[in-house]
C-alpha positions in Angstrom: 10.1 3.4 23.6 11.3 -0.2 23.8 13.2 -2.3 21.3 12.7 -6.0 20.5 13.9 -8.7 18.1 12.8 -12.2 17.2 13.9 -15.1 15.1 10.7 -17.0 15.9 9.7 -19.2 12.9 6.0 -18.2 13.1 6.9 -14.5 12.9 9.4 -15.0 10.1 6.8 -17.2 8.2 4.2 -14.4 8.6 6.6 -11.8 7.4 7.5 -14.0 4.4 3.9 -14.5 3.6 3.2 -10.8 3.8 6.2 -10.0 1.5 5.1 -12.6 -1.1 1.6 -11.1 -1.0 3.0 -7.6 -1.4 5.1 -8.7 -4.3 2.0 -10.3 -6.0 0.1 -7.1 -5.5 3.0 -5.1 -7.0 3.0 -7.3 -10.0 -0.8 -7.0 -10.4 -0.6 -3.2 -10.0 2.2 -3.0 -12.6 0.2 -5.1 -15.0 -2.8 -2.9 -14.5 -0.8 0.2 -15.1 0.4 -1.2 -18.5 -3.2 -0.8 -19.7 -2.7 3.0 -19.7 0.1 4.8 -21.5 2.5 6.6 -19.2 1.0 5.1 -16.0 2.7 3.7 -12.9 0.9 2.0 -10.1 0.6 3.6 -6.7 0.1 1.7 -3.4 -0.6 2.6 0.2 0.8 0.8 3.2 -0.5 1.0 6.7 0.3 -1.2 9.8 -3.5 -1.5 10.3 -4.6 -2.5 6.8 -1.4 -3.7 5.1 -0.6 -2.8 1.5 -3.3 -1.9 -1.0 -3.4 -0.7 -4.6 -4.3 3.0 -4.5 -4.4 4.3 -8.0 -2.3 5.4 -11.0 0.2 8.2 -11.6 0.7 9.4 -15.2 3.7 11.0 -16.9 2.6 13.2 -18.4 -0.7 13.7 -16.5 -3.8 12.4 -18.3 -5.9 15.1 -19.9 -9.2 16.2 -18.5 -12.3 16.0 -18.8 -12.1 12.2 -18.5 -9.5 12.1 -15.6 -9.3 13.9 -12.3 -6.5 16.5 -11.8 -3.3 15.0 -10.4 -3.6 15.0 -6.6 -0.3 16.4 -5.1 -1.2 15.0 -1.7 -1.4 11.4 -3.1 1.8 11.4 -5.2 0.0 12.8 -8.3 -2.7 10.1 -8.4 -5.4 10.4 -11.1 -8.7 8.5 -11.4 -11.5 8.4 -14.0 -13.8 11.2 -13.2 -17.2 10.4 -11.6 -19.0 12.7 -14.0 -18.3 15.1 -16.9 -17.7 18.7 -16.0 -20.1 21.3 -17.4 -19.3 23.0 -20.7 -19.9 20.2 -23.1 -23.2 20.0 -25.1 -24.9 17.8 -27.6 -23.1 15.1 -29.5 -19.7 16.1 -27.9 -21.1 15.5 -24.4 -22.7 12.2 -25.5 -19.5 11.0 -27.0 -17.4 12.0 -23.9 -20.0 10.4 -21.6 -19.8 7.1 -23.5 -16.0 7.3 -23.4 -16.0 8.1 -19.6 -18.4 5.2 -18.9 -16.1 2.8 -20.8 -13.1 4.2 -18.9 -14.8 3.9 -15.5 -16.0 0.3 -16.2 -12.5 -0.8 -17.4 -10.8 0.8 -14.4 -13.2 -0.7 -11.9 -13.1 -4.2 -13.5 -9.4 -4.6 -13.9 -7.9 -2.7 -11.0 -6.2 -4.9 -8.4 -8.6 -5.7 -5.6 -6.3 -8.0 -3.6 -4.4 -6.6 -0.6 -1.3 -7.7 1.2 -2.6 -8.2 4.8 -0.1 -7.2 7.5 -2.3 -8.4 10.4 -1.1 -12.0 10.5 2.5 -10.7 10.9 1.4 -8.2 13.6 -0.6 -10.9 15.4 2.4 -13.2 15.3 4.4 -10.6 17.3 1.5 -9.9 19.7 0.9 -6.5 18.2 -2.3 -7.2 16.4 -5.8 -5.9 17.1 -5.8 -2.7 19.1 -2.3 -3.2 20.6 -1.0 -0.3 18.6 -4.0 2.0 18.9 -2.2 4.5 21.1 1.3 3.3 20.4 4.1 3.9 17.9 5.7 1.1 15.9 8.5 0.6 13.5 10.1 -2.6 12.3 13.2 -3.7 10.4 13.5 -7.1 8.7 17.1 -8.3 8.4 18.9 -11.6 8.1 16.2 -13.9 9.4 15.5 -11.6 12.3 12.8 -9.0 12.8 13.7 -5.9 14.9 10.9 -3.8 16.4 10.7 -0.4 18.0 7.4 0.2 19.8 5.8 1.6 22.9 3.4 -1.3 23.0 4.1 -4.6 24.8 4.6 -7.5 22.3 4.2 -11.2 23.1 6.9 -13.4 24.5 8.2 -14.3 21.1 9.9 -10.9 21.1 13.1 -10.4 23.1 13.9 -7.0 24.5 17.1 -5.5 23.2 19.1 -2.2 23.5 18.2 0.7 21.3 21.7 0.6 19.8 21.1 -2.9 18.5 17.9 -1.8 16.8 19.7 1.3 15.3 22.5 -0.9 14.0 20.0 -3.2 12.3 18.2 -0.1 10.9 21.5 1.4 9.5 22.5 -2.0 8.0 19.2 -2.3 6.3 
């Protein structure tokens, strides 16, 4: 494991652009969640794909049969079901089917489709593409400086530092 830091303007600009994009995505997700009572937006973040809107979490959970059960592996996320479960017949099934179709259409139409792309930031440090395929990575943004811990070799915009300096930045953050 090696430690690096940079104050390179290109890296800092890419980080700022990513954070602005992530903030916009957060606002879109929060606005979408307001469409449903008791909902909060859930997001996923990955160094390879950036930040994406994932789904909604409800408090209390939304009732079935229109919504999936809360997924404990995904912070309790719930989605409109793909189809109605068995046990409903006649007019009740038709009414639920119409309601489910309306729910699915509204969810699909209004959910945030944008993402906050982390790749320009990673590329600016020389860690884009497949550079991290078999490597670990962690970063800390602090005071116009980006600190990175990785087993990959970044570009020359990154200056190698001692692990104690990275840990100090991590603690201060």
